[in-house]
C-alpha positions as CSV (number, residue, x, y, z in Angstrom):
1,X,145.7,47.8,-4.0
2,X,148.5,49.6,-2.0
3,X,147.6,52.3,0.5
4,X,149.8,55.4,0.0
5,X,148.7,57.4,3.1
6,X,145.8,57.8,5.5
7,X,143.6,60.8,5.4
8,X,142.5,62.8,8.4
9,X,139.4,62.3,10.5
10,X,137.3,65.0,12.3
11,X,135.7,65.0,15.8
12,X,132.0,65.1,15.0
13,X,131.4,64.3,11.3
14,X,128.7,61.7,10.9
15,X,130.9,59.6,8.6
16,X,134.5,60.1,9.9
17,X,134.0,61.8,13.3
18,X,136.0,60.0,16.0
19,X,133.8,61.4,18.8
20,X,130.4,60.9,17.1
21,X,128.9,57.9,18.9
22,X,126.2,57.3,16.2
23,X,128.6,57.8,13.3
24,X,130.7,55.4,11.3
25,X,134.1,56.6,12.5
26,X,135.3,55.6,9.0
27,X,139.0,55.8,8.0
28,X,139.9,56.9,4.5
29,X,143.0,56.1,2.5
30,X,144.8,57.6,-0.5
31,X,145.4,54.6,-2.8
32,X,148.2,53.9,-5.3
33,X,145.9,54.7,-8.3
34,X,145.0,58.2,-6.9
35,X,141.6,57.0,-5.7
36,X,140.3,57.1,-2.1
37,X,139.5,53.8,-0.4
38,X,137.5,53.1,2.8
39,X,136.7,50.0,4.8
40,X,133.7,50.5,7.1
41,X,130.7,48.8,8.8
42,X,127.3,50.4,9.1
43,X,125.6,49.8,12.5
44,X,122.1,48.7,13.2
45,X,121.3,52.3,14.3
46,X,121.8,53.2,10.6
47,X,118.9,50.9,9.7
48,X,116.0,51.7,7.3
49,X,114.1,48.5,6.7
50,X,115.1,45.5,8.8
51,X,118.5,44.3,7.7
52,X,119.1,47.3,5.4
53,X,120.9,50.6,5.8
54,X,119.0,53.8,5.3
55,X,119.5,55.4,1.9
56,X,120.5,58.7,3.5
57,X,123.4,57.0,5.4
58,X,124.5,55.3,2.2
59,X,124.3,58.7,0.3
60,X,126.3,60.4,3.1
61,X,129.0,57.8,3.0
62,X,129.3,58.1,-0.8
63,X,129.2,61.9,-0.7
64,X,132.1,61.9,1.9
65,X,134.1,59.5,-0.2
66,X,133.6,61.5,-3.5
67,X,134.3,64.8,-1.8
68,X,137.6,63.5,-0.3
69,X,139.1,62.7,-3.7
70,X,140.4,66.3,-3.8
71,X,142.7,65.5,-0.8
72,X,144.7,63.0,-2.9
73,X,146.4,66.0,-4.6
74,X,145.3,69.0,-2.5
75,X,144.9,68.1,1.2
76,X,144.4,71.7,2.2
77,X,141.3,72.1,0.1
78,X,137.7,70.8,0.6
79,X,135.2,69.4,-1.9
80,X,131.8,70.8,-1.1
81,X,128.8,69.1,-2.7
82,X,127.1,71.0,-5.5
83,X,125.1,68.1,-7.0
84,X,125.0,64.4,-6.6
85,X,123.1,61.5,-8.1
86,X,123.0,58.2,-6.2
87,X,122.0,54.9,-7.6
88,X,121.1,52.1,-5.3
89,X,121.9,48.7,-6.9
90,X,121.4,46.2,-4.1
91,X,120.4,46.3,-0.4
92,X,123.2,47.5,1.8
93,X,123.5,45.5,5.0
94,X,124.6,46.7,8.4
95,X,127.0,44.8,10.7
96,X,129.0,43.6,7.7
97,X,132.4,44.8,6.5
98,X,132.0,46.9,3.4
99,X,134.4,48.7,1.0
100,X,134.2,52.0,-0.8
101,X,136.2,53.7,-3.5
102,X,136.1,57.2,-4.8
103,X,137.9,58.7,-7.8
104,X,138.2,62.0,-9.6
105,X,136.5,62.1,-13.0
106,X,137.3,65.6,-14.1
107,X,138.7,68.8,-12.6
108,X,138.0,72.2,-14.1
109,X,138.6,75.5,-12.4
110,X,136.8,75.6,-9.1
111,X,134.8,72.4,-9.7
112,X,135.5,68.7,-9.9
113,X,133.4,65.7,-10.8
114,X,133.9,62.5,-8.8
115,X,132.3,59.1,-8.6
116,X,132.2,56.7,-5.7
117,X,130.8,53.2,-4.9
118,X,130.1,51.0,-2.0
119,X,130.9,47.3,-2.4
120,X,130.4,44.1,-0.4
121,X,133.2,41.6,0.4
122,X,132.6,39.9,-3.0
123,X,133.1,43.3,-4.8
124,X,129.5,43.5,-5.8
125,X,128.5,47.2,-6.3
126,X,125.7,48.0,-3.8
127,X,125.4,51.7,-4.4
128,X,127.2,54.4,-6.5
129,X,127.3,58.1,-6.8
130,X,128.4,60.7,-9.3
131,X,128.7,64.3,-8.1
132,X,130.0,67.7,-8.7
133,X,131.9,69.5,-6.0
134,X,133.1,73.0,-5.4
135,X,136.8,73.4,-4.4
136,X,137.0,75.7,-1.4
137,X,139.7,76.5,1.1
138,X,139.0,75.7,4.8
139,X,138.1,79.3,5.8
140,X,135.3,79.5,3.2
141,X,133.3,76.6,4.7
142,X,133.9,76.9,8.4
143,X,132.6,80.2,9.4
144,X,136.0,81.8,9.9
145,X,138.0,82.4,13.0
146,X,136.1,80.2,15.4
147,X,137.2,77.1,13.5
148,X,140.6,75.4,13.9
149,X,141.4,72.8,11.4
150,X,144.0,71.4,13.8
151,X,141.4,71.0,16.6
152,X,138.4,69.9,14.5
153,X,139.3,68.0,11.3
154,X,143.0,67.1,11.5
155,X,143.2,63.8,13.3
156,X,145.1,60.8,12.0
157,X,144.9,57.6,14.0
158,X,147.7,55.3,12.9
159,X,146.8,51.8,11.9
160,X,148.4,48.9,10.1
161,X,146.4,49.0,6.9
162,X,148.8,48.8,3.9
163,X,146.5,47.3,1.3
164,X,142.8,47.4,0.5
165,X,141.2,44.9,-1.9
166,X,139.3,47.2,-4.2
C-alpha cells in the first residue's frame, strides 16, 4: 500500500520517542486508504515470558496507532484514550519485524472510534484493539505554556519508505 506522508515523532514517548532508549522509536505513516501504518521491532527489553512481548507494550503500541488515526485528516489535534479493548490472538515476538495498521471506524463530535492491529510478516493478526478517543487540541493535553509542540512532538526524520505491505 502506498505511503502518502510520514507522521511526526516525539522526544520521549515510549512508542515513538526518538530519545527514549527503552522505547520502540516507531515511525508512523499516513497510507493511501486513510489508515495509519507502522513497521517496528519490539526489543528483548519489552519481554514478558521468554520469546514474547509484554501485553502492556503491545497494548501501548496499539493504543498509539489507533490514537494517531486522527492525524490523517487533522494533524493539529490529538486522540486521547477514553476506552480500549485489546484482544491477544497469538504470541508477539521480539527482535522480529512487525507491522501495524490503524483506521478510523467512526467520528462523532468530540469522539472517534478506531481499530488497530499488529501483524507478523505473513500478515497473521497477533493482537488487535478497538478504542474510543477524545479529540483534543494540543494545549488541552500538555499542561499549557510549558509545552512546545515544535520542541517536543514535531519531529520528522526523512526515510525512503514509499510502500508498506499491509
